[in-house]
C-alpha positions in Angstrom: 10.2 -19.5 -66.5 10.5 -16.0 -68.0 13.0 -13.3 -67.0 10.4 -11.4 -64.8 9.6 -14.5 -62.8 13.2 -15.5 -62.4 14.1 -11.9 -61.3 11.4 -11.9 -58.7 12.5 -15.3 -57.4 16.1 -14.2 -57.2 15.2 -11.0 -55.4 13.4 -13.0 -52.7 16.7 -14.8 -51.8 18.8 -13.7 -48.9 21.2 -10.9 -49.7 24.3 -13.1 -49.5 22.8 -15.5 -52.0 21.9 -12.6 -54.3 25.5 -11.2 -54.0 26.9 -14.6 -55.1 24.5 -14.7 -58.0 25.4 -11.2 -59.0 29.1 -12.1 -59.0 28.5 -15.2 -61.1 26.4 -13.3 -63.6 29.1 -10.6 -63.9 31.8 -13.2 -64.4 29.7 -14.9 -67.1 30.0 -11.7 -69.2 32.8 -11.5 -71.7 35.6 -9.7 -69.8 36.7 -7.8 -72.9 33.3 -6.1 -73.1 33.4 -5.2 -69.5 36.7 -3.3 -69.7 37.7 -2.4 -66.2 34.1 -2.4 -64.9 34.1 -6.0 -63.6 36.6 -5.6 -60.8 34.9 -2.3 -59.8 31.5 -3.9 -59.7 32.8 -6.9 -57.7 34.4 -4.5 -55.2 31.2 -2.5 -55.0 29.1 -5.6 -54.4 31.6 -6.8 -51.7 31.6 -3.4 -50.0 27.8 -3.3 -50.0 27.5 -6.8 -48.6 30.0 -6.0 -45.8 28.1 -2.8 -45.0 24.8 -4.7 -44.8 26.3 -7.4 -42.6 27.7 -4.7 -40.3 24.3 -3.0 -40.0 25.4 0.1 -41.9 23.2 -0.5 -44.9 19.5 -1.6 -44.9 17.9 -3.6 -47.7 14.9 -2.5 -49.6 12.1 -4.5 -51.2 12.4 -4.4 -55.0 9.0 -2.9 -55.5 9.5 -0.3 -52.8 12.9 0.7 -54.3 11.4 0.8 -57.8 8.6 3.0 -56.6 11.1 5.4 -55.0 13.0 5.6 -58.3 9.9 6.2 -60.4 8.7 8.9 -58.0 12.1 10.7 -58.2 12.0 11.0 -61.9 
């Protein structure tokens, strides 16, 4: 499986599963190379998941989000 296929499969998972995977991936990086970014990213991911669960944040399809970014450039 190539990275694009894996990315697409991961993005089709429920948001809670994606958040857990994001945390695991961040933790797999060398902490020294992350500096103080890792705790900030983990807090951000946690805050976003909480906001989503509380209905304060909506999710977007990957392709729709990518199109919005491309159109804003």
